[in-house]
N, CA, C and O atoms as a Maestro MAE file, in Angstrom:
{
 s_m_m2io_version
 :::
 2.0.0
}

f_m_ct {
 s_m_title
 :::
 protein
 m_atom[312] {
  # First column is atom index #
  i_m_mmod_type
  r_m_x_coord
  r_m_y_coord
  r_m_z_coord
  i_m_residue_number
  s_m_chain_name
  s_m_pdb_residue_name
  s_m_pdb_atom_name
  i_m_atomic_number
  :::
  1 25 102.055 87.456 95.909 1 A "MET " " N  " 7
  2 3 101.901 87.774 97.173 1 A "MET " " CA " 6
  3 2 100.831 88.846 97.658 1 A "MET " " C  " 6
  4 15 100.479 89.549 96.710 1 A "MET " " O  " 8
  5 25 100.325 89.116 98.639 2 A "LYS " " N  " 7
  6 3 99.932 90.193 98.855 2 A "LYS " " CA " 6
  7 2 100.760 90.958 100.211 2 A "LYS " " C  " 6
  8 15 101.465 90.378 101.036 2 A "LYS " " O  " 8
  9 25 100.439 92.427 100.155 3 A "THR " " N  " 7
  10 3 100.965 93.282 101.522 3 A "THR " " CA " 6
  11 2 99.446 93.984 101.906 3 A "THR " " C  " 6
  12 15 98.564 94.310 101.111 3 A "THR " " O  " 8
  13 25 99.447 94.099 103.327 4 A "TYR " " N  " 7
  14 3 98.698 94.529 103.599 4 A "TYR " " CA " 6
  15 2 99.225 95.802 104.567 4 A "TYR " " C  " 6
  16 15 100.207 95.932 105.298 4 A "TYR " " O  " 8
  17 25 98.217 96.586 104.255 5 A "VAL " " N  " 7
  18 3 98.642 98.123 104.616 5 A "VAL " " CA " 6
  19 2 98.018 98.658 106.029 5 A "VAL " " C  " 6
  20 15 96.823 98.615 105.733 5 A "VAL " " O  " 8
  21 25 98.052 99.040 107.108 6 A "ILE " " N  " 7
  22 3 97.002 99.894 108.098 6 A "ILE " " CA " 6
  23 2 97.461 101.156 108.325 6 A "ILE " " C  " 6
  24 15 98.658 101.418 108.443 6 A "ILE " " O  " 8
  25 25 96.581 101.952 108.393 7 A "PHE " " N  " 7
  26 3 96.612 103.611 108.603 7 A "PHE " " CA " 6
  27 2 96.381 104.057 110.282 7 A "PHE " " C  " 6
  28 15 95.702 103.516 111.155 7 A "PHE " " O  " 8
  29 25 97.356 105.418 110.319 8 A "GLY " " N  " 7
  30 3 96.909 105.615 111.734 8 A "GLY " " CA " 6
  31 2 95.770 106.738 111.721 8 A "GLY " " C  " 6
  32 15 95.300 106.991 110.611 8 A "GLY " " O  " 8
  33 25 95.228 107.501 112.910 9 A "GLN " " N  " 7
  34 3 94.395 107.960 113.089 9 A "GLN " " CA " 6
  35 2 94.068 109.451 112.055 9 A "GLN " " C  " 6
  36 15 92.988 109.930 111.709 9 A "GLN " " O  " 8
  37 25 95.431 109.882 111.775 10 A "GLU " " N  " 7
  38 3 95.472 111.029 111.104 10 A "GLU " " CA " 6
  39 2 96.007 110.740 109.295 10 A "GLU " " C  " 6
  40 15 96.265 111.531 108.388 10 A "GLU " " O  " 8
  41 25 96.000 109.292 109.371 11 A "HIS " " N  " 7
  42 3 96.390 108.963 107.803 11 A "HIS " " CA " 6
  43 2 95.249 109.025 106.872 11 A "HIS " " C  " 6
  44 15 94.197 108.391 106.947 11 A "HIS " " O  " 8
  45 25 95.576 109.797 106.071 12 A "GLU " " N  " 7
  46 3 94.328 109.335 104.759 12 A "GLU " " CA " 6
  47 2 94.901 109.804 103.437 12 A "GLU " " C  " 6
  48 15 95.674 110.748 103.274 12 A "GLU " " O  " 8
  49 25 94.345 108.911 102.427 13 A "HIS " " N  " 7
  50 3 94.919 108.787 101.396 13 A "HIS " " CA " 6
  51 2 93.688 108.946 100.065 13 A "HIS " " C  " 6
  52 15 92.543 108.659 100.415 13 A "HIS " " O  " 8
  53 25 93.823 109.255 99.020 14 A "LYS " " N  " 7
  54 3 92.792 108.962 98.041 14 A "LYS " " CA " 6
  55 2 93.893 108.589 96.691 14 A "LYS " " C  " 6
  56 15 94.917 109.157 96.312 14 A "LYS " " O  " 8
  57 25 93.315 107.624 96.290 15 A "ILE " " N  " 7
  58 3 93.982 106.679 95.025 15 A "ILE " " CA " 6
  59 2 92.828 106.327 94.366 15 A "ILE " " C  " 6
  60 15 91.892 105.715 94.880 15 A "ILE " " O  " 8
  61 25 92.894 106.730 93.180 16 A "ASN " " N  " 7
  62 3 91.871 106.430 92.029 16 A "ASN " " CA " 6
  63 2 90.479 106.706 92.334 16 A "ASN " " C  " 6
  64 15 89.539 106.171 91.745 16 A "ASN " " O  " 8
  65 25 90.343 107.780 93.517 17 A "GLY " " N  " 7
  66 3 88.959 107.854 93.842 17 A "GLY " " CA " 6
  67 2 88.654 106.901 95.231 17 A "GLY " " C  " 6
  68 15 87.550 106.874 95.774 17 A "GLY " " O  " 8
  69 25 89.489 106.355 95.562 18 A "ILE " " N  " 7
  70 3 89.144 105.647 96.886 18 A "ILE " " CA " 6
  71 2 89.808 106.078 97.990 18 A "ILE " " C  " 6
  72 15 91.014 106.322 97.968 18 A "ILE " " O  " 8
  73 25 89.102 106.197 98.986 19 A "ILE " " N  " 7
  74 3 90.025 106.589 100.048 19 A "ILE " " CA " 6
  75 2 90.476 105.500 100.976 19 A "ILE " " C  " 6
  76 15 89.759 104.523 101.190 19 A "ILE " " O  " 8
  77 25 91.751 105.666 101.574 20 A "PHE " " N  " 7
  78 3 92.297 104.801 102.122 20 A "PHE " " CA " 6
  79 2 92.738 105.490 103.670 20 A "PHE " " C  " 6
  80 15 93.559 106.394 103.824 20 A "PHE " " O  " 8
  81 25 91.964 104.808 104.737 21 A "ASP " " N  " 7
  82 3 92.393 105.496 105.856 21 A "ASP " " CA " 6
  83 2 92.290 104.379 107.382 21 A "ASP " " C  " 6
  84 15 92.255 103.149 107.356 21 A "ASP " " O  " 8
  85 25 92.268 105.054 108.318 22 A "ARG " " N  " 7
  86 3 92.210 104.065 109.613 22 A "ARG " " CA " 6
  87 2 91.185 102.930 110.054 22 A "ARG " " C  " 6
  88 15 91.176 102.131 110.991 22 A "ARG " " O  " 8
  89 25 90.156 103.239 108.783 23 A "ASN " " N  " 7
  90 3 89.192 102.229 109.061 23 A "ASN " " CA " 6
  91 2 89.096 101.352 107.787 23 A "ASN " " C  " 6
  92 15 88.063 100.922 107.274 23 A "ASN " " O  " 8
  93 25 90.193 101.196 107.434 24 A "CYS " " N  " 7
  94 3 90.346 99.812 106.260 24 A "CYS " " CA " 6
  95 2 91.759 99.011 106.216 24 A "CYS " " C  " 6
  96 15 92.388 98.936 107.272 24 A "CYS " " O  " 8
  97 25 92.153 98.562 105.340 25 A "VAL " " N  " 7
  98 3 92.991 97.694 105.082 25 A "VAL " " CA " 6
  99 2 93.529 97.862 103.877 25 A "VAL " " C  " 6
  100 15 92.752 97.339 103.079 25 A "VAL " " O  " 8
  101 25 94.726 98.452 103.149 26 A "ALA " " N  " 7
  102 3 94.711 98.583 101.956 26 A "ALA " " CA " 6
  103 2 95.628 97.062 101.620 26 A "ALA " " C  " 6
  104 15 96.443 96.585 102.410 26 A "ALA " " O  " 8
  105 25 95.245 96.421 100.170 27 A "VAL " " N  " 7
  106 3 95.719 95.228 99.977 27 A "VAL " " CA " 6
  107 2 96.850 95.628 98.851 27 A "VAL " " C  " 6
  108 15 96.316 96.362 98.020 27 A "VAL " " O  " 8
  109 25 97.722 95.479 98.660 28 A "ILE " " N  " 7
  110 3 98.740 95.465 97.436 28 A "ILE " " CA " 6
  111 2 99.506 93.994 97.242 28 A "ILE " " C  " 6
  112 15 100.141 93.240 97.979 28 A "ILE " " O  " 8
  113 25 99.086 94.002 95.809 29 A "ASP " " N  " 7
  114 3 99.547 92.757 95.423 29 A "ASP " " CA " 6
  115 2 101.349 93.182 94.459 29 A "ASP " " C  " 6
  116 15 101.602 94.025 93.599 29 A "ASP " " O  " 8
  117 25 102.283 92.081 95.184 30 A "ALA " " N  " 7
  118 3 103.413 92.382 94.435 30 A "ALA " " CA " 6
  119 2 104.284 90.976 94.554 30 A "ALA " " C  " 6
  120 15 103.904 89.975 95.162 30 A "ALA " " O  " 8
  121 25 105.344 91.099 93.950 31 A "LEU " " N  " 7
  122 3 105.968 89.822 93.712 31 A "LEU " " CA " 6
  123 2 106.485 89.117 94.609 31 A "LEU " " C  " 6
  124 15 106.620 87.897 94.508 31 A "LEU " " O  " 8
  125 25 106.989 90.098 96.020 32 A "ASN " " N  " 7
  126 3 107.644 89.549 97.389 32 A "ASN " " CA " 6
  127 2 106.838 90.600 98.326 32 A "ASN " " C  " 6
  128 15 105.999 91.458 98.054 32 A "ASN " " O  " 8
  129 25 107.557 90.098 99.784 33 A "ALA " " N  " 7
  130 3 107.332 91.254 100.678 33 A "ALA " " CA " 6
  131 2 107.947 92.486 100.686 33 A "ALA " " C  " 6
  132 15 107.427 93.508 101.135 33 A "ALA " " O  " 8
  133 25 109.048 92.410 100.195 34 A "LYS " " N  " 7
  134 3 110.072 93.832 100.231 34 A "LYS " " CA " 6
  135 2 109.400 94.384 98.895 34 A "LYS " " C  " 6
  136 15 108.956 95.508 99.132 34 A "LYS " " O  " 8
  137 25 109.144 93.968 97.465 35 A "ALA " " N  " 7
  138 3 107.892 94.678 96.614 35 A "ALA " " CA " 6
  139 2 106.903 95.401 97.223 35 A "ALA " " C  " 6
  140 15 106.762 96.618 97.102 35 A "ALA " " O  " 8
  141 25 106.155 94.605 97.933 36 A "GLY " " N  " 7
  142 3 105.135 95.054 98.698 36 A "GLY " " CA " 6
  143 2 105.070 96.055 99.328 36 A "GLY " " C  " 6
  144 15 104.018 96.694 99.357 36 A "GLY " " O  " 8
  145 25 106.251 96.478 100.042 37 A "ARG " " N  " 7
  146 3 106.811 97.358 101.104 37 A "ARG " " CA " 6
  147 2 106.945 98.502 100.093 37 A "ARG " " C  " 6
  148 15 106.124 99.407 99.943 37 A "ARG " " O  " 8
  149 25 108.114 98.335 99.409 38 A "GLU " " N  " 7
  150 3 108.435 99.331 98.271 38 A "GLU " " CA " 6
  151 2 107.092 100.042 97.867 38 A "GLU " " C  " 6
  152 15 106.866 101.251 97.916 38 A "GLU " " O  " 8
  153 25 106.281 99.078 97.474 39 A "LYS " " N  " 7
  154 3 105.223 99.994 96.530 39 A "LYS " " CA " 6
  155 2 104.502 100.802 97.816 39 A "LYS " " C  " 6
  156 15 104.348 102.016 97.682 39 A "LYS " " O  " 8
  157 25 104.079 100.189 98.996 40 A "ALA " " N  " 7
  158 3 103.260 100.931 99.968 40 A "ALA " " CA " 6
  159 2 104.209 102.412 100.354 40 A "ALA " " C  " 6
  160 15 103.557 103.422 100.620 40 A "ALA " " O  " 8
  161 25 105.202 102.462 100.366 41 A "PHE " " N  " 7
  162 3 106.082 103.504 100.397 41 A "PHE " " CA " 6
  163 2 105.971 104.618 99.450 41 A "PHE " " C  " 6
  164 15 105.943 105.802 99.785 41 A "PHE " " O  " 8
  165 25 105.887 104.019 97.822 42 A "LYS " " N  " 7
  166 3 105.585 104.909 97.061 42 A "LYS " " CA " 6
  167 2 104.213 105.286 96.957 42 A "LYS " " C  " 6
  168 15 104.039 106.424 96.520 42 A "LYS " " O  " 8
  169 25 103.097 104.565 97.272 43 A "LEU " " N  " 7
  170 3 101.953 105.099 97.277 43 A "LEU " " CA " 6
  171 2 101.506 105.927 98.499 43 A "LEU " " C  " 6
  172 15 100.865 106.955 98.285 43 A "LEU " " O  " 8
  173 25 101.771 105.588 99.668 44 A "PHE " " N  " 7
  174 3 101.423 106.342 101.008 44 A "PHE " " CA " 6
  175 2 102.467 106.966 101.454 44 A "PHE " " C  " 6
  176 15 102.276 107.460 102.566 44 A "PHE " " O  " 8
  177 25 103.619 107.154 100.963 45 A "GLY " " N  " 7
  178 3 104.697 107.576 101.774 45 A "GLY " " CA " 6
  179 2 105.204 107.184 102.851 45 A "GLY " " C  " 6
  180 15 105.686 106.051 102.838 45 A "GLY " " O  " 8
  181 25 105.264 107.997 104.151 46 A "GLU " " N  " 7
  182 3 105.348 107.731 105.196 46 A "GLU " " CA " 6
  183 2 104.456 107.872 106.097 46 A "GLU " " C  " 6
  184 15 104.780 107.888 107.285 46 A "GLU " " O  " 8
  185 25 102.839 108.034 105.594 47 A "LYS " " N  " 7
  186 3 102.015 108.004 106.236 47 A "LYS " " CA " 6
  187 2 100.955 106.928 106.167 47 A "LYS " " C  " 6
  188 15 99.854 107.026 105.626 47 A "LYS " " O  " 8
  189 25 101.435 105.943 106.768 48 A "PHE " " N  " 7
  190 3 100.850 104.536 107.102 48 A "PHE " " CA " 6
  191 2 101.490 104.179 108.494 48 A "PHE " " C  " 6
  192 15 102.421 104.801 109.005 48 A "PHE " " O  " 8
  193 25 100.801 102.996 109.073 49 A "CYS " " N  " 7
  194 3 101.311 102.292 110.363 49 A "CYS " " CA " 6
  195 2 102.099 101.528 110.194 49 A "CYS " " C  " 6
  196 15 103.242 101.634 110.637 49 A "CYS " " O  " 8
  197 25 101.549 100.284 109.306 50 A "PHE " " N  " 7
  198 3 102.571 99.272 109.149 50 A "PHE " " CA " 6
  199 2 102.043 98.348 108.088 50 A "PHE " " C  " 6
  200 15 100.850 98.155 107.852 50 A "PHE " " O  " 8
  201 25 102.881 97.898 107.586 51 A "ALA " " N  " 7
  202 3 102.958 96.799 106.071 51 A "ALA " " CA " 6
  203 2 103.163 95.497 106.580 51 A "ALA " " C  " 6
  204 15 104.241 95.156 107.068 51 A "ALA " " O  " 8
  205 25 102.024 94.634 106.475 52 A "TYR " " N  " 7
  206 3 102.227 93.550 106.488 52 A "TYR " " CA " 6
  207 2 102.620 92.484 105.518 52 A "TYR " " C  " 6
  208 15 101.854 92.616 104.563 52 A "TYR " " O  " 8
  209 25 103.458 91.468 105.289 53 A "ALA " " N  " 7
  210 3 103.535 90.503 104.401 53 A "ALA " " CA " 6
  211 2 102.312 89.550 104.590 53 A "ALA " " C  " 6
  212 15 102.034 89.203 105.738 53 A "ALA " " O  " 8
  213 25 101.695 89.182 103.721 54 A "GLU " " N  " 7
  214 3 100.671 87.942 103.508 54 A "GLU " " CA " 6
  215 2 100.778 87.364 104.486 54 A "GLU " " C  " 6
  216 15 99.885 87.633 105.289 54 A "GLU " " O  " 8
  217 25 101.871 86.280 104.989 55 A "LYS " " N  " 7
  218 3 102.137 85.327 105.668 55 A "LYS " " CA " 6
  219 2 101.713 85.795 107.194 55 A "LYS " " C  " 6
  220 15 100.919 85.190 107.915 55 A "LYS " " O  " 8
  221 25 102.529 87.194 107.573 56 A "ASN " " N  " 7
  222 3 102.270 87.805 108.746 56 A "ASN " " CA " 6
  223 2 100.903 88.358 109.472 56 A "ASN " " C  " 6
  224 15 100.633 88.493 110.666 56 A "ASN " " O  " 8
  225 25 100.033 88.664 108.097 57 A "PHE " " N  " 7
  226 3 98.637 89.412 108.596 57 A "PHE " " CA " 6
  227 2 97.593 88.560 109.120 57 A "PHE " " C  " 6
  228 15 97.349 87.557 108.449 57 A "PHE " " O  " 8
  229 25 96.882 88.756 110.247 58 A "SER " " N  " 7
  230 3 95.818 87.837 110.757 58 A "SER " " CA " 6
  231 2 94.619 88.466 110.617 58 A "SER " " C  " 6
  232 15 94.252 89.501 111.173 58 A "SER " " O  " 8
  233 25 93.825 87.544 109.572 59 A "MET " " N  " 7
  234 3 92.496 88.083 108.962 59 A "MET " " CA " 6
  235 2 91.386 88.251 110.120 59 A "MET " " C  " 6
  236 15 90.184 88.469 109.972 59 A "MET " " O  " 8
  237 25 92.076 88.099 111.240 60 A "SER " " N  " 7
  238 3 91.162 87.872 112.619 60 A "SER " " CA " 6
  239 2 91.225 89.588 113.009 60 A "SER " " C  " 6
  240 15 90.333 90.016 113.742 60 A "SER " " O  " 8
  241 25 92.142 90.409 112.575 61 A "SER " " N  " 7
  242 3 92.369 91.848 112.904 61 A "SER " " CA " 6
  243 2 91.171 92.384 112.178 61 A "SER " " C  " 6
  244 15 90.669 93.270 112.871 61 A "SER " " O  " 8
  245 25 90.560 92.216 111.143 62 A "LEU " " N  " 7
  246 3 89.730 92.892 110.541 62 A "LEU " " CA " 6
  247 2 88.497 93.562 111.131 62 A "LEU " " C  " 6
  248 15 87.956 94.606 110.769 62 A "LEU " " O  " 8
  249 25 88.130 92.619 112.251 63 A "LYS " " N  " 7
  250 3 87.096 93.103 113.314 63 A "LYS " " CA " 6
  251 2 87.539 94.672 113.661 63 A "LYS " " C  " 6
  252 15 86.690 95.406 114.166 63 A "LYS " " O  " 8
  253 25 88.867 95.176 113.387 64 A "PHE " " N  " 7
  254 3 88.996 96.479 113.840 64 A "PHE " " CA " 6
  255 2 88.706 97.571 112.949 64 A "PHE " " C  " 6
  256 15 88.564 98.737 113.318 64 A "PHE " " O  " 8
  257 25 88.604 97.056 111.475 65 A "PHE " " N  " 7
  258 3 88.551 98.022 110.360 65 A "PHE " " CA " 6
  259 2 87.265 97.485 109.693 65 A "PHE " " C  " 6
  260 15 87.113 96.472 109.009 65 A "PHE " " O  " 8
  261 25 86.270 98.551 110.120 66 A "PRO " " N  " 7
  262 3 84.849 98.339 109.521 66 A "PRO " " CA " 6
  263 2 84.623 98.578 107.868 66 A "PRO " " C  " 6
  264 15 83.628 98.261 107.216 66 A "PRO " " O  " 8
  265 25 85.700 99.152 107.452 67 A "ARG " " N  " 7
  266 3 85.361 99.068 106.237 67 A "ARG " " CA " 6
  267 2 86.426 97.971 105.212 67 A "ARG " " C  " 6
  268 15 86.588 98.086 103.997 67 A "ARG " " O  " 8
  269 25 87.051 96.925 106.115 68 A "GLY " " N  " 7
  270 3 87.366 95.982 105.493 68 A "GLY " " CA " 6
  271 2 88.431 96.241 104.652 68 A "GLY " " C  " 6
  272 15 88.873 97.381 104.510 68 A "GLY " " O  " 8
  273 25 89.051 94.908 103.866 69 A "LEU " " N  " 7
  274 3 90.136 94.991 102.980 69 A "LEU " " CA " 6
  275 2 89.732 95.721 101.519 69 A "LEU " " C  " 6
  276 15 88.623 95.559 101.010 69 A "LEU " " O  " 8
  277 25 90.550 96.361 101.054 70 A "ILE " " N  " 7
  278 3 90.106 97.282 99.708 70 A "ILE " " CA " 6
  279 2 91.198 97.156 99.095 70 A "ILE " " C  " 6
  280 15 92.183 97.519 99.739 70 A "ILE " " O  " 8
  281 25 91.428 96.657 97.776 71 A "ASN " " N  " 7
  282 3 92.472 96.713 96.938 71 A "ASN " " CA " 6
  283 2 92.984 97.612 96.144 71 A "ASN " " C  " 6
  284 15 92.188 98.135 95.364 71 A "ASN " " O  " 8
  285 25 94.412 98.054 96.095 72 A "VAL " " N  " 7
  286 3 94.940 99.036 95.676 72 A "VAL " " CA " 6
  287 2 95.315 99.085 94.146 72 A "VAL " " C  " 6
  288 15 96.457 98.801 93.784 72 A "VAL " " O  " 8
  289 25 94.404 99.423 93.325 73 A "VAL " " N  " 7
  290 3 94.415 99.116 91.856 73 A "VAL " " CA " 6
  291 2 95.120 100.372 91.231 73 A "VAL " " C  " 6
  292 15 94.638 101.447 91.589 73 A "VAL " " O  " 8
  293 25 96.361 100.432 90.210 74 A "GLY " " N  " 7
  294 3 96.874 101.332 89.794 74 A "GLY " " CA " 6
  295 2 97.704 102.107 90.934 74 A "GLY " " C  " 6
  296 15 97.876 101.766 92.104 74 A "GLY " " O  " 8
  297 25 98.141 103.180 90.297 75 A "GLU " " N  " 7
  298 3 98.773 104.130 91.341 75 A "GLU " " CA " 6
  299 2 98.884 105.554 91.240 75 A "GLU " " C  " 6
  300 15 99.795 106.303 91.592 75 A "GLU " " O  " 8
  301 25 97.759 105.790 90.680 76 A "ASN " " N  " 7
  302 3 97.511 107.428 90.667 76 A "ASN " " CA " 6
  303 2 96.954 107.985 91.925 76 A "ASN " " C  " 6
  304 15 95.797 107.800 92.305 76 A "ASN " " O  " 8
  305 25 97.701 108.560 92.439 77 A "LYS " " N  " 7
  306 3 97.316 108.941 94.006 77 A "LYS " " CA " 6
  307 2 96.637 110.286 93.419 77 A "LYS " " C  " 6
  308 15 97.015 110.637 92.301 77 A "LYS " " O  " 8
  309 25 95.679 111.054 94.073 78 A "GLN " " N  " 7
  310 3 95.093 112.366 94.035 78 A "GLN " " CA " 6
  311 2 95.094 112.779 94.743 78 A "GLN " " C  " 6
  312 15 94.612 113.910 94.799 78 A "GLN " " O  " 8
  :::
 }
 m_bond[311] {
  # First column is bond index #
  i_m_from
  i_m_to
  i_m_order
  :::
  1 1 2 1
  2 2 3 1
  3 3 4 2
  4 3 5 1
  5 5 6 1
  6 6 7 1
  7 7 8 2
  8 7 9 1
  9 9 10 1
  10 10 11 1
  11 11 12 2
  12 11 13 1
  13 13 14 1
  14 14 15 1
  15 15 16 2
  16 15 17 1
  17 17 18 1
  18 18 19 1
  19 19 20 2
  20 19 21 1
  21 21 22 1
  22 22 23 1
  23 23 24 2
  24 23 25 1
  25 25 26 1
  26 26 27 1
  27 27 28 2
  28 27 29 1
  29 29 30 1
  30 30 31 1
  31 31 32 2
  32 31 33 1
  33 33 34 1
  34 34 35 1
  35 35 36 2
  36 35 37 1
  37 37 38 1
  38 38 39 1
  39 39 40 2
  40 39 41 1
  41 41 42 1
  42 42 43 1
  43 43 44 2
  44 43 45 1
  45 45 46 1
  46 46 47 1
  47 47 48 2
  48 47 49 1
  49 49 50 1
  50 50 51 1
  51 51 52 2
  52 51 53 1
  53 53 54 1
  54 54 55 1
  55 55 56 2
  56 55 57 1
  57 57 58 1
  58 58 59 1
  59 59 60 2
  60 59 61 1
  61 61 62 1
  62 62 63 1
  63 63 64 2
  64 63 65 1
  65 65 66 1
  66 66 67 1
  67 67 68 2
  68 67 69 1
  69 69 70 1
  70 70 71 1
  71 71 72 2
  72 71 73 1
  73 73 74 1
  74 74 75 1
  75 75 76 2
  76 75 77 1
  77 77 78 1
  78 78 79 1
  79 79 80 2
  80 79 81 1
  81 81 82 1
  82 82 83 1
  83 83 84 2
  84 83 85 1
  85 85 86 1
  86 86 87 1
  87 87 88 2
  88 87 89 1
  89 89 90 1
  90 90 91 1
  91 91 92 2
  92 91 93 1
  93 93 94 1
  94 94 95 1
  95 95 96 2
  96 95 97 1
  97 97 98 1
  98 98 99 1
  99 99 100 2
  100 99 101 1
  101 101 102 1
  102 102 103 1
  103 103 104 2
  104 103 105 1
  105 105 106 1
  106 106 107 1
  107 107 108 2
  108 107 109 1
  109 109 110 1
  110 110 111 1
  111 111 112 2
  112 111 113 1
  113 113 114 1
  114 114 115 1
  115 115 116 2
  116 115 117 1
  117 117 118 1
  118 118 119 1
  119 119 120 2
  120 119 121 1
  121 121 122 1
  122 122 123 1
  123 123 124 2
  124 123 125 1
  125 125 126 1
  126 126 127 1
  127 127 128 2
  128 127 129 1
  129 129 130 1
  130 130 131 1
  131 131 132 2
  132 131 133 1
  133 133 134 1
  134 134 135 1
  135 135 136 2
  136 135 137 1
  137 137 138 1
  138 138 139 1
  139 139 140 2
  140 139 141 1
  141 141 142 1
  142 142 143 1
  143 143 144 2
  144 143 145 1
  145 145 146 1
  146 146 147 1
  147 147 148 2
  148 147 149 1
  149 149 150 1
  150 150 151 1
  151 151 152 2
  152 151 153 1
  153 153 154 1
  154 154 155 1
  155 155 156 2
  156 155 157 1
  157 157 158 1
  158 158 159 1
  159 159 160 2
  160 159 161 1
  161 161 162 1
  162 162 163 1
  163 163 164 2
  164 163 165 1
  165 165 166 1
  166 166 167 1
  167 167 168 2
  168 167 169 1
  169 169 170 1
  170 170 171 1
  171 171 172 2
  172 171 173 1
  173 173 174 1
  174 174 175 1
  175 175 176 2
  176 175 177 1
  177 177 178 1
  178 178 179 1
  179 179 180 2
  180 179 181 1
  181 181 182 1
  182 182 183 1
  183 183 184 2
  184 183 185 1
  185 185 186 1
  186 186 187 1
  187 187 188 2
  188 187 189 1
  189 189 190 1
  190 190 191 1
  191 191 192 2
  192 191 193 1
  193 193 194 1
  194 194 195 1
  195 195 196 2
  196 195 197 1
  197 197 198 1
  198 198 199 1
  199 199 200 2
  200 199 201 1
  201 201 202 1
  202 202 203 1
  203 203 204 2
  204 203 205 1
  205 205 206 1
  206 206 207 1
  207 207 208 2
  208 207 209 1
  209 209 210 1
  210 210 211 1
  211 211 212 2
  212 211 213 1
  213 213 214 1
  214 214 215 1
  215 215 216 2
  216 215 217 1
  217 217 218 1
  218 218 219 1
  219 219 220 2
  220 219 221 1
  221 221 222 1
  222 222 223 1
  223 223 224 2
  224 223 225 1
  225 225 226 1
  226 226 227 1
  227 227 228 2
  228 227 229 1
  229 229 230 1
  230 230 231 1
  231 231 232 2
  232 231 233 1
  233 233 234 1
  234 234 235 1
  235 235 236 2
  236 235 237 1
  237 237 238 1
  238 238 239 1
  239 239 240 2
  240 239 241 1
  241 241 242 1
  242 242 243 1
  243 243 244 2
  244 243 245 1
  245 245 246 1
  246 246 247 1
  247 247 248 2
  248 247 249 1
  249 249 250 1
  250 250 251 1
  251 251 252 2
  252 251 253 1
  253 253 254 1
  254 254 255 1
  255 255 256 2
  256 255 257 1
  257 257 258 1
  258 258 259 1
  259 259 260 2
  260 259 261 1
  261 261 262 1
  262 262 263 1
  263 263 264 2
  264 263 265 1
  265 265 266 1
  266 266 267 1
  267 267 268 2
  268 267 269 1
  269 269 270 1
  270 270 271 1
  271 271 272 2
  272 271 273 1
  273 273 274 1
  274 274 275 1
  275 275 276 2
  276 275 277 1
  277 277 278 1
  278 278 279 1
  279 279 280 2
  280 279 281 1
  281 281 282 1
  282 282 283 1
  283 283 284 2
  284 283 285 1
  285 285 286 1
  286 286 287 1
  287 287 288 2
  288 287 289 1
  289 289 290 1
  290 290 291 1
  291 291 292 2
  292 291 293 1
  293 293 294 1
  294 294 295 1
  295 295 296 2
  296 295 297 1
  297 297 298 1
  298 298 299 1
  299 299 300 2
  300 299 301 1
  301 301 302 1
  302 302 303 1
  303 303 304 2
  304 303 305 1
  305 305 306 1
  306 306 307 1
  307 307 308 2
  308 307 309 1
  309 309 310 1
  310 310 311 1
  311 311 312 2
  :::
 }
}
């Protein structure tokens, strides 16, 4: 199952050399929605707007995120 995470205007994170910010959607692989949300908090702390379970995320909203979907690989926060 995937969890989709979107960020606010002031939220920026660098994980494994990749910037996650308001212009992209972070994609987290997890066993279920609860585990995905927990992983989002572990990775991003409280600096994200929303974490959506796969069934609740609308791909049509990608038009608002010019950098598109970016998979979160590993958990090495820099």
